[in-house]
ZAKELUM-32206 format. One record per residue (C-alpha): residue in one letter; x, y, z. Coordinates in pm, 1 decimal. Example, Ala and Ser with C-alpha at 12.3 -4.5 7.8 and 13.67 -1.06 7.14 Angstrom:
2
[atom A,[1230.0,-450.0,780.0]]
[atom S,[1367.0,-106.0,714.0]]
end
This chain:
380
[atom X,[209.7,-1599.6,-723.2]]
[atom X,[198.2,-1229.4,-640.7]]
[atom X,[-151.8,-1263.4,-498.3]]
[atom X,[-44.7,-1545.7,-270.5]]
[atom X,[275.0,-1385.4,-146.9]]
[atom X,[112.7,-1055.3,-53.4]]
[atom X,[-97.5,-1237.3,203.2]]
[atom X,[198.8,-1306.4,430.4]]
[atom X,[195.4,-953.3,571.6]]
[atom X,[-126.7,-1039.7,748.6]]
[atom X,[-43.5,-1369.6,909.5]]
[atom X,[125.3,-1538.0,1197.8]]
[atom X,[121.4,-1888.1,1063.9]]
[atom X,[107.9,-2219.8,1250.4]]
[atom X,[214.4,-2082.9,1586.2]]
[atom X,[280.8,-2412.8,1763.1]]
[atom X,[311.1,-2395.7,2140.5]]
[atom X,[433.9,-2569.7,2448.7]]
[atom X,[101.0,-2750.9,2453.1]]
[atom X,[252.8,-3080.6,2555.7]]
[atom X,[7.5,-3270.6,2774.4]]
[atom X,[188.4,-3605.7,2780.6]]
[atom X,[389.0,-3828.9,2550.1]]
[atom X,[75.7,-3976.3,2393.9]]
[atom X,[-56.4,-3630.0,2317.2]]
[atom X,[272.2,-3528.4,2156.7]]
[atom X,[287.4,-3842.9,1945.2]]
[atom X,[-71.3,-3797.8,1823.5]]
[atom X,[-12.1,-3435.4,1725.6]]
[atom X,[314.5,-3520.8,1550.7]]
[atom X,[156.9,-3812.3,1365.8]]
[atom X,[-139.3,-3603.6,1255.7]]
[atom X,[77.4,-3317.4,1131.9]]
[atom X,[291.7,-3559.3,932.2]]
[atom X,[-21.6,-3715.3,785.3]]
[atom X,[-139.0,-3374.2,666.4]]
[atom X,[193.9,-3301.3,496.8]]
[atom X,[186.1,-3650.8,345.1]]
[atom X,[-157.8,-3564.5,199.6]]
[atom X,[-311.5,-3851.2,395.5]]
[atom X,[-615.4,-3649.6,492.3]]
[atom X,[-841.0,-3937.0,602.2]]
[atom X,[-573.6,-4068.1,837.6]]
[atom X,[-512.8,-3717.7,971.4]]
[atom X,[-886.5,-3678.6,1028.0]]
[atom X,[-890.0,-3999.0,1234.3]]
[atom X,[-586.8,-3885.4,1434.2]]
[atom X,[-723.9,-3543.9,1523.7]]
[atom X,[-1068.9,-3685.5,1598.0]]
[atom X,[-890.1,-3902.3,1853.8]]
[atom X,[-717.4,-3592.5,1994.0]]
[atom X,[-1052.6,-3413.3,2021.2]]
[atom X,[-1210.3,-3714.8,2196.0]]
[atom X,[-925.9,-3778.9,2440.0]]
[atom X,[-837.5,-3412.1,2506.0]]
[atom X,[-1173.0,-3236.0,2464.8]]
[atom X,[-1069.9,-2930.9,2668.1]]
[atom X,[-770.9,-2854.2,2444.2]]
[atom X,[-806.6,-2653.8,2120.5]]
[atom X,[-529.6,-2833.1,1931.8]]
[atom X,[-747.6,-3111.0,1790.9]]
[atom X,[-997.9,-2869.8,1643.0]]
[atom X,[-722.4,-2641.4,1511.8]]
[atom X,[-534.3,-2914.1,1327.4]]
[atom X,[-860.7,-3059.7,1201.0]]
[atom X,[-906.7,-2722.5,1029.2]]
[atom X,[-554.0,-2751.0,887.4]]
[atom X,[-663.2,-3057.8,692.2]]
[atom X,[-906.2,-2833.7,506.8]]
[atom X,[-635.9,-2568.8,465.4]]
[atom X,[-413.7,-2812.7,280.5]]
[atom X,[-703.4,-2915.0,58.3]]
[atom X,[-731.1,-2546.5,-30.9]]
[atom X,[-354.5,-2516.3,-86.9]]
[atom X,[-357.5,-2800.0,-338.4]]
[atom X,[-590.7,-2598.3,-562.6]]
[atom X,[-607.8,-2234.0,-457.9]]
[atom X,[-846.5,-2139.6,-737.4]]
[atom X,[-1112.4,-2375.5,-602.8]]
[atom X,[-1325.6,-2208.1,-334.9]]
[atom X,[-1545.1,-2505.1,-244.3]]
[atom X,[-1370.2,-2558.4,91.0]]
[atom X,[-1366.4,-2193.1,200.4]]
[atom X,[-1685.7,-2189.2,408.1]]
[atom X,[-1595.4,-2514.2,580.2]]
[atom X,[-1252.2,-2377.7,666.1]]
[atom X,[-1390.9,-2051.8,806.5]]
[atom X,[-1648.2,-2242.3,1013.2]]
[atom X,[-1385.1,-2469.9,1165.8]]
[atom X,[-1160.5,-2174.7,1253.4]]
[atom X,[-1453.2,-1990.8,1413.1]]
[atom X,[-1511.3,-2294.5,1636.0]]
[atom X,[-1146.2,-2284.1,1749.0]]
[atom X,[-1162.3,-1908.6,1813.8]]
[atom X,[-1481.9,-1943.3,2019.8]]
[atom X,[-1330.4,-2227.8,2220.8]]
[atom X,[-1016.7,-2023.2,2290.0]]
[atom X,[-1224.8,-1723.6,2394.1]]
[atom X,[-1409.1,-1939.5,2647.7]]
[atom X,[-1078.3,-2065.3,2787.6]]
[atom X,[-933.6,-1712.0,2805.9]]
[atom X,[-1244.1,-1584.7,2986.2]]
[atom X,[-1168.6,-1835.8,3262.9]]
[atom X,[-787.1,-1825.5,3235.3]]
[atom X,[-664.4,-1494.7,3085.0]]
[atom X,[-302.8,-1617.4,3071.2]]
[atom X,[-368.0,-1954.7,2912.6]]
[atom X,[-83.3,-1978.1,2660.1]]
[atom X,[-235.9,-2251.6,2447.0]]
[atom X,[-559.4,-2057.9,2400.4]]
[atom X,[-365.1,-1746.1,2301.5]]
[atom X,[-160.6,-1933.5,2044.6]]
[atom X,[-443.2,-2126.7,1885.2]]
[atom X,[-664.3,-1821.1,1869.5]]
[atom X,[-376.9,-1626.8,1712.8]]
[atom X,[-308.8,-1908.7,1468.4]]
[atom X,[-676.4,-1933.6,1373.2]]
[atom X,[-700.3,-1559.9,1315.4]]
[atom X,[-383.7,-1574.7,1108.3]]
[atom X,[-512.8,-1849.9,882.1]]
[atom X,[-851.3,-1683.5,849.0]]
[atom X,[-677.6,-1361.6,750.5]]
[atom X,[-460.4,-1544.5,502.4]]
[atom X,[-752.6,-1697.6,317.4]]
[atom X,[-942.4,-1368.8,327.9]]
[atom X,[-650.4,-1192.3,162.8]]
[atom X,[-617.2,-1462.7,-102.6]]
[atom X,[-984.8,-1410.0,-182.1]]
[atom X,[-942.3,-1031.9,-195.2]]
[atom X,[-1118.1,-955.6,134.4]]
[atom X,[-850.1,-707.0,237.3]]
[atom X,[-1026.9,-533.7,526.4]]
[atom X,[-1114.6,-863.1,695.7]]
[atom X,[-761.9,-990.8,638.2]]
[atom X,[-600.3,-682.2,791.1]]
[atom X,[-834.6,-695.4,1091.2]]
[atom X,[-748.6,-1060.0,1158.5]]
[atom X,[-377.7,-994.9,1127.4]]
[atom X,[-398.0,-698.2,1361.5]]
[atom X,[-581.4,-908.7,1622.8]]
[atom X,[-348.0,-1208.4,1588.9]]
[atom X,[-13.8,-1035.4,1642.1]]
[atom X,[-56.6,-921.2,2005.2]]
[atom X,[-186.0,-1264.3,2105.3]]
[atom X,[134.2,-1425.5,1983.9]]
[atom X,[349.5,-1162.0,2154.5]]
[atom X,[162.3,-1207.2,2482.4]]
[atom X,[200.0,-1584.3,2468.1]]
[atom X,[572.5,-1557.9,2399.7]]
[atom X,[613.8,-1317.8,2690.3]]
[atom X,[468.5,-1587.8,2915.0]]
[atom X,[705.3,-1854.7,2778.3]]
[atom X,[1021.7,-1724.2,2615.2]]
[atom X,[1171.0,-2076.0,2589.1]]
[atom X,[935.1,-2172.8,2308.0]]
[atom X,[1125.2,-2216.1,1981.0]]
[atom X,[826.5,-2275.7,1755.3]]
[atom X,[679.9,-1932.9,1820.5]]
[atom X,[971.7,-1781.1,1631.4]]
[atom X,[803.8,-1906.4,1313.6]]
[atom X,[532.0,-1645.3,1354.8]]
[atom X,[779.9,-1371.4,1437.8]]
[atom X,[1010.9,-1474.7,1154.3]]
[atom X,[734.7,-1473.0,895.0]]
[atom X,[612.4,-1135.9,1012.2]]
[atom X,[955.7,-973.0,1033.0]]
[atom X,[1057.2,-1094.1,689.6]]
[atom X,[743.2,-1020.4,491.3]]
[atom X,[659.2,-696.2,670.9]]
[atom X,[997.8,-567.8,552.1]]
[atom X,[997.5,-715.2,201.8]]
[atom X,[639.0,-683.1,79.6]]
[atom X,[608.1,-301.4,107.6]]
[atom X,[934.9,-263.8,-85.6]]
[atom X,[818.3,-482.5,-370.8]]
[atom X,[452.2,-378.9,-370.1]]
[atom X,[430.9,-12.4,-265.0]]
[atom X,[51.4,-6.2,-283.3]]
[atom X,[32.1,-199.7,47.1]]
[atom X,[234.3,62.2,236.2]]
[atom X,[-73.3,254.3,361.9]]
[atom X,[-198.7,-65.0,528.9]]
[atom X,[135.8,-126.2,697.8]]
[atom X,[116.8,193.2,904.7]]
[atom X,[-107.9,-2.8,1139.6]]
[atom X,[156.5,-272.6,1191.6]]
[atom X,[503.0,-280.1,1350.9]]
[atom X,[804.6,-246.2,1121.6]]
[atom X,[963.0,-562.2,988.8]]
[atom X,[1327.4,-671.8,984.5]]
[atom X,[1427.4,-904.3,699.7]]
[atom X,[1760.0,-1019.3,844.8]]
[atom X,[1609.6,-1087.9,1184.1]]
[atom X,[1318.6,-1269.3,1021.3]]
[atom X,[1550.5,-1502.9,832.5]]
[atom X,[1748.9,-1574.5,1147.8]]
[atom X,[1430.6,-1658.3,1340.1]]
[atom X,[1302.1,-1886.2,1066.7]]
[atom X,[1631.6,-2072.0,1033.2]]
[atom X,[1638.5,-2138.4,1407.6]]
[atom X,[1291.7,-2295.4,1395.7]]
[atom X,[1380.1,-2492.9,1080.6]]
[atom X,[1660.6,-2661.3,1275.1]]
[atom X,[1531.5,-2668.0,1634.0]]
[atom X,[1154.0,-2645.6,1612.6]]
[atom X,[934.4,-2911.8,1769.7]]
[atom X,[603.5,-2899.7,1582.0]]
[atom X,[667.9,-2606.1,1346.4]]
[atom X,[988.5,-2732.0,1184.2]]
[atom X,[823.4,-2849.6,861.7]]
[atom X,[612.5,-2538.3,815.5]]
[atom X,[921.5,-2324.0,868.0]]
[atom X,[1119.4,-2515.2,607.9]]
[atom X,[830.6,-2465.6,368.3]]
[atom X,[840.4,-2088.9,421.2]]
[atom X,[1216.9,-2072.4,384.1]]
[atom X,[1193.3,-2266.7,59.2]]
[atom X,[931.5,-2028.9,-81.7]]
[atom X,[1096.4,-1705.0,25.2]]
[atom X,[1443.5,-1806.3,-95.4]]
[atom X,[1282.9,-1903.7,-426.1]]
[atom X,[1046.6,-1609.3,-473.1]]
[atom X,[1223.0,-1316.8,-308.1]]
[atom X,[1587.7,-1387.2,-244.2]]
[atom X,[1664.3,-1560.1,-575.3]]
[atom X,[1886.1,-1786.6,-369.0]]
[atom X,[1808.4,-2113.7,-539.3]]
[atom X,[2072.6,-2319.8,-362.4]]
[atom X,[1914.8,-2236.2,-25.7]]
[atom X,[1565.5,-2290.3,-166.0]]
[atom X,[1677.4,-2630.2,-295.4]]
[atom X,[1824.0,-2721.6,43.1]]
[atom X,[1485.5,-2687.8,209.4]]
[atom X,[1291.7,-2831.3,-85.4]]
[atom X,[1496.5,-3148.4,-76.5]]
[atom X,[1454.7,-3181.6,299.7]]
[atom X,[1078.2,-3155.2,252.1]]
[atom X,[1052.4,-3392.3,-41.1]]
[atom X,[1278.0,-3646.7,127.3]]
[atom X,[1045.2,-3658.6,428.4]]
[atom X,[721.5,-3615.1,232.4]]
[atom X,[787.2,-3756.0,-115.6]]
[atom X,[419.4,-3761.3,-212.7]]
[atom X,[338.6,-3401.1,-129.9]]
[atom X,[278.3,-3242.2,-472.9]]
[atom X,[335.9,-2888.9,-347.3]]
[atom X,[682.5,-2973.0,-216.9]]
[atom X,[770.9,-3180.0,-522.0]]
[atom X,[655.9,-2914.5,-770.3]]
[atom X,[867.8,-2652.4,-594.5]]
[atom X,[1170.2,-2878.8,-616.8]]
[atom X,[1119.4,-2914.1,-991.5]]
[atom X,[1068.1,-2539.4,-1034.3]]
[atom X,[1387.9,-2464.2,-843.4]]
[atom X,[1589.1,-2688.2,-1075.9]]
[atom X,[1429.3,-2506.6,-1370.7]]
[atom X,[1537.4,-2171.8,-1226.8]]
[atom X,[1887.0,-2315.9,-1182.9]]
[atom X,[1871.6,-2412.8,-1551.4]]
[atom X,[1913.4,-2779.7,-1461.8]]
[atom X,[1642.1,-2906.5,-1692.4]]
[atom X,[1754.9,-3272.4,-1694.6]]
[atom X,[1703.6,-3299.9,-1316.9]]
[atom X,[1382.1,-3098.6,-1332.2]]
[atom X,[1253.4,-3328.4,-1604.7]]
[atom X,[1320.8,-3635.5,-1390.2]]
[atom X,[1112.9,-3479.5,-1112.7]]
[atom X,[827.0,-3375.6,-1338.7]]
[atom X,[819.5,-3717.2,-1506.7]]
[atom X,[788.5,-3872.5,-1162.4]]
[atom X,[502.3,-3631.1,-1095.4]]
[atom X,[330.1,-3747.7,-1414.6]]
[atom X,[356.7,-4108.8,-1296.7]]
[atom X,[193.8,-4012.4,-967.3]]
[atom X,[-81.7,-3829.5,-1154.6]]
[atom X,[-153.6,-4144.6,-1354.6]]
[atom X,[-157.3,-4349.5,-1033.6]]
[atom X,[-413.6,-4108.5,-889.2]]
[atom X,[-214.2,-4012.5,-580.8]]
[atom X,[-394.6,-3755.5,-364.0]]
[atom X,[-327.4,-3397.2,-470.0]]
[atom X,[-174.1,-3491.9,-804.9]]
[atom X,[-450.4,-3327.0,-1006.0]]
[atom X,[-487.3,-3187.1,-1357.5]]
[atom X,[-312.3,-2860.9,-1272.3]]
[atom X,[-15.2,-3053.2,-1136.3]]
[atom X,[-15.4,-3262.6,-1454.1]]
[atom X,[-26.5,-2954.2,-1675.7]]
[atom X,[278.1,-2800.7,-1510.8]]
[atom X,[472.4,-3124.6,-1540.5]]
[atom X,[380.7,-3164.5,-1908.2]]
[atom X,[493.6,-2809.3,-1974.4]]
[atom X,[840.9,-2838.1,-1824.4]]
[atom X,[910.3,-3180.1,-1972.1]]
[atom X,[805.3,-3044.4,-2311.0]]
[atom X,[1034.7,-2743.9,-2271.0]]
[atom X,[1326.4,-2972.2,-2192.2]]
[atom X,[1266.5,-3179.3,-2503.7]]
[atom X,[1245.4,-2859.6,-2708.8]]
[atom X,[1576.3,-2738.8,-2563.2]]
[atom X,[1742.1,-3068.5,-2656.3]]
[atom X,[1587.9,-3055.6,-3006.7]]
[atom X,[1376.2,-3366.6,-2953.6]]
[atom X,[1092.7,-3214.6,-3154.7]]
[atom X,[866.6,-3519.6,-3163.7]]
[atom X,[848.1,-3553.5,-2784.6]]
[atom X,[846.9,-3175.6,-2732.8]]
[atom X,[543.8,-3147.6,-2958.2]]
[atom X,[373.6,-3437.3,-2783.3]]
[atom X,[409.0,-3293.8,-2432.2]]
[atom X,[334.9,-2934.0,-2525.8]]
[atom X,[27.4,-3034.9,-2724.5]]
[atom X,[-104.0,-3222.4,-2423.8]]
[atom X,[-30.0,-2920.0,-2205.6]]
[atom X,[-213.0,-2701.2,-2457.5]]
[atom X,[-522.7,-2924.7,-2457.3]]
[atom X,[-528.3,-2958.9,-2080.2]]
[atom X,[-489.8,-2582.6,-2035.2]]
[atom X,[-788.5,-2517.0,-2260.6]]
[atom X,[-988.5,-2749.3,-2037.7]]
[atom X,[-868.2,-2595.4,-1711.3]]
[atom X,[-854.5,-2225.0,-1799.2]]
[atom X,[-1179.9,-2043.4,-1735.8]]
[atom X,[-1157.9,-1666.9,-1685.0]]
[atom X,[-843.2,-1607.6,-1890.1]]
[atom X,[-562.2,-1787.8,-2064.8]]
[atom X,[-292.5,-1925.6,-1836.0]]
[atom X,[75.8,-1872.8,-1895.4]]
[atom X,[102.0,-2245.4,-1960.2]]
[atom X,[-141.2,-2217.9,-2250.8]]
[atom X,[12.0,-1902.8,-2398.5]]
[atom X,[367.8,-2032.8,-2391.5]]
[atom X,[269.3,-2379.3,-2509.0]]
[atom X,[102.8,-2230.7,-2817.6]]
[atom X,[407.5,-2009.1,-2878.5]]
[atom X,[658.3,-2292.8,-2839.2]]
[atom X,[451.8,-2525.1,-3056.5]]
[atom X,[478.0,-2253.7,-3321.2]]
[atom X,[855.8,-2268.8,-3279.4]]
[atom X,[849.6,-2645.0,-3324.6]]
[atom X,[641.8,-2616.0,-3640.1]]
[atom X,[891.5,-2365.1,-3777.7]]
[atom X,[1178.3,-2602.3,-3706.3]]
[atom X,[989.0,-2880.0,-3881.4]]
[atom X,[927.9,-2659.1,-4184.5]]
[atom X,[553.4,-2637.1,-4120.0]]
[atom X,[532.7,-2261.2,-4159.1]]
[atom X,[156.7,-2239.6,-4208.9]]
[atom X,[89.1,-2414.6,-3877.7]]
[atom X,[352.2,-2198.6,-3705.3]]
[atom X,[189.6,-1877.6,-3830.4]]
[atom X,[-147.7,-1994.9,-3704.9]]
[atom X,[-3.2,-2045.6,-3355.7]]
[atom X,[171.3,-1708.0,-3349.2]]
[atom X,[-148.1,-1532.9,-3455.4]]
[atom X,[-335.9,-1710.4,-3177.4]]
[atom X,[-78.8,-1589.8,-2923.7]]
[atom X,[-151.2,-1232.9,-3034.8]]
[atom X,[-520.4,-1293.4,-2959.6]]
[atom X,[-436.2,-1398.4,-2604.1]]
[atom X,[-387.3,-1164.9,-2309.5]]
[atom X,[-48.9,-1000.4,-2260.9]]
[atom X,[187.3,-1241.2,-2087.8]]
[atom X,[557.4,-1178.3,-2045.8]]
[atom X,[733.0,-1149.7,-2379.6]]
[atom X,[500.9,-1394.5,-2557.0]]
[atom X,[323.7,-1140.1,-2777.3]]
[atom X,[646.9,-963.6,-2867.4]]
[atom X,[809.2,-1292.7,-2964.1]]
[atom X,[504.9,-1399.2,-3166.1]]
[atom X,[527.6,-1078.5,-3366.9]]
[atom X,[897.6,-1140.5,-3429.4]]
[atom X,[833.8,-1496.6,-3544.8]]
[atom X,[555.0,-1384.2,-3776.7]]
[atom X,[807.7,-1160.1,-3949.1]]
[atom X,[1088.6,-1415.4,-3947.8]]
[atom X,[1056.9,-1791.6,-3876.6]]
[atom X,[1198.7,-1923.0,-3550.2]]
[atom X,[1541.6,-2086.4,-3559.5]]
[atom X,[1738.6,-2256.1,-3282.6]]
end
C-alpha cells in the first residue's frame, strides 16, 4: 500500500477536458469510460476504436485506449506483463499531442492529454521503482495542466488533477520524510484545498467524477482514517459499478476497519461467488483476500469449523501466489489457524503453526504473538 500511495506526488491523474466535439462524441467517451470501470475491456476497446476511427485528429481515443491497459495493471499490480504495452500506448498519445501543439500551441485538448499521459507514465514508473523517470514526468505534466486551465477556467474536471496534487504533495512528505528532497522541485501542497477541489469534482465533474470518487475513497481510507466518508464514496462506486473488484474490495475493507465484520463478510462472500463465476478481474488474489476476511469473521464468532476451512484455503492459496516473500495473508492465516487449533485442544498442531510464523518475515505483531502463544496457549 505504501508503495502505491507514494506515487501520487508525481501525478496529475485523468485530467479530463472540455473536449466535447458533439453529442455523439460525448456519449461514446462516457460509454467507454463506464465500460472500463465495469471491467468490460473488450467493449471499451470497441468503443474507443470507434472514437479513433470517427475522430482521428483527436487524442482522446488513443488516451482512453491506454486506460484499458491501465486498469488491467490495477487489477494485479504485481504483474508487469502489460507495462511495455501501456508505455507504448502513452508514447503514441504524447507524440500525437506534440504534433498538435506544434501547429496549435494553445490547443487545450492536446495539453491535457499530454499532461495526463505523462502523469500516468510517471505513476507506473514510480510503482516500478523508476523514481527519476517518475519525477521527470510529473515535473513536465504539472505546467501543462496549469496552462490548459488558464485557457479555460470553467472546466470542473481539471480540479481533479489540482486536488490530487494539493492533497498528496502536502500529506506524503509528512508521512514519508525521505521524499522531501524530491519535493523541493515541486510547488507546495495544501491538503484542505485539495480535499475541497476533489469534492467539487466528485459532485459536479463531467468525465472525471468517477475517478475523483475513487481517489476520495482511497485517501479517506488510507490517510484520513475517516471511514464514514470513505464508505460514502465506496458505496457510490459499487452501486454504479457492482462488478468492479477494486471498488468492491475497498468497500469490504472499509467495513472491516469499522469493525462491522458481518457486513464485510456479506461483501466478501459475494466476491467469492463472483470469483467462482469467473467474472473479469475476480482473480486468485481477490479470492485470497475474501477467504481471509470471511475466515476472520468466523473465528471472531467462534465458528471454528468454518474459520478453519476458510483460513486453510487462504493459507494454501497464499503459498501458491506468494513468490518473493510471505504475504501478510499467509502469515496471519498460519497464526490464526494456530489459535483455532489451541481452541480445539490440538496443541501440537498449534505449536507447529506458531513455530512456522517465527520462520516467516517480520509482519506486524505476528511474531510477537506467536512467541506468546508458544509460551501459553491461545484463549478467546
